[in-house]
N, C-alpha and C positions, 0 to 999 in steps of 0.2 A: 199214864200220868206219873210225873216225878213228884214225890212229896217234899215239901220245904227241908225237912229234916234230912233228906238224902242228897242235899247240895251243900258242898263245903268248900271253904278256902284251903282246908288241909289236904293232905294227900292220902288220907285214909278216912273211913267211917267207922268209928268205934262201935263194936258189936256186930259188924258186917264184913264179910269177905268179898274182896274184889274177885269176881270169876273171870271177867272178860273185859277188855277196854276196846272201845270203838273208835277212838282218836277223838280229835278236837271237835267240839260242838260249839256254835257261836251264834250270836244274835248281833245284828248291827242295825243302828237307827241314825238317820242323819236329820238333824233338826236345825231350824233357823228361828230367830227371834222375830216376832211380828213388830211392826212400827209402833203399834198401840203398847205392847208389852215393853219395848224398849223405852218408850216415853215414860210409862208408868214406873219402870225400874229407875230411871234416871231421877224421877221425883223422890223415890225412897232414898237414893243415895244422899240426897240433901239433909235427910234427918239421921242418917247413919244406921247402924245395925244390920239386921237380917234383911236381904232383899228378897222378900217372899215371892215375887213374880219369878225371878230366876230360880229359887229353890225349887219352886213346884215345876218348872220347866225342866230342870235337871233331873228331879225324882221321876217324873213321867218318862223322860227319855231312858233312864236306867232301868225302870220296869218294863217298858217295852222291849228292850234289848235282852233283859233278863228272860222274859216270857219266850221270846224268838229263839234263844239258846236253849230253853226246855224244850220247845217244840221239835227242834232240830235233833236233839238228843233222843227223844222219844222215836222220831221217825228212824234213827239208827238202831233202836232196840234197847236203849239204855234205861235203867231204872234208878240211876244215880248220876252225880257229876262231882268230881273231885277237881281241887286246884282252881276253882272258879275265881276269875279276875274281871275288872272293869278297866277299860281304857278309854280315854277320849282324845280327840285330835280336832284342832280347828282347821277345817278345810279351806275356808275362805272366811273374810270378816262377817261374824255373825251366824256362820254355819258350821256346826259342829257334829262330828261323828262319834257316836258312843258304841263302844264294842263290849260285849259280855261273852266271855269265853271260859271253857273249862274242858276236863276230859270226861267223855261220856262212858259210863261204865255200867256193867250188870253186876249187882251186888245180891249176896244171899246172907241169911243169918248165920252167925257162928254157933256151932252146936257143940 
């Protein structure tokens, strides 16, 4: 299991030494909007502000991609991830790919 404090967008983990790199770990999720969700979000746009239906859809997609990246890193033997990033691409109208990736590493405490 990789602890949350062992995942960073930086290229080092303070207090830890990178002993080994396993390469890129990634998690990919492809999501589409449902008709009901699209209609509900359209209604929210009338009033302006945060479109909560899309916000929760995006948050779920990012969380799922993050968890898949963690699982792949663990399978590689890693206990940390550096340089973590998100990316999203619209594949088709209403269908989006969310990618979470980073370098899977094995770290130890600095002594």
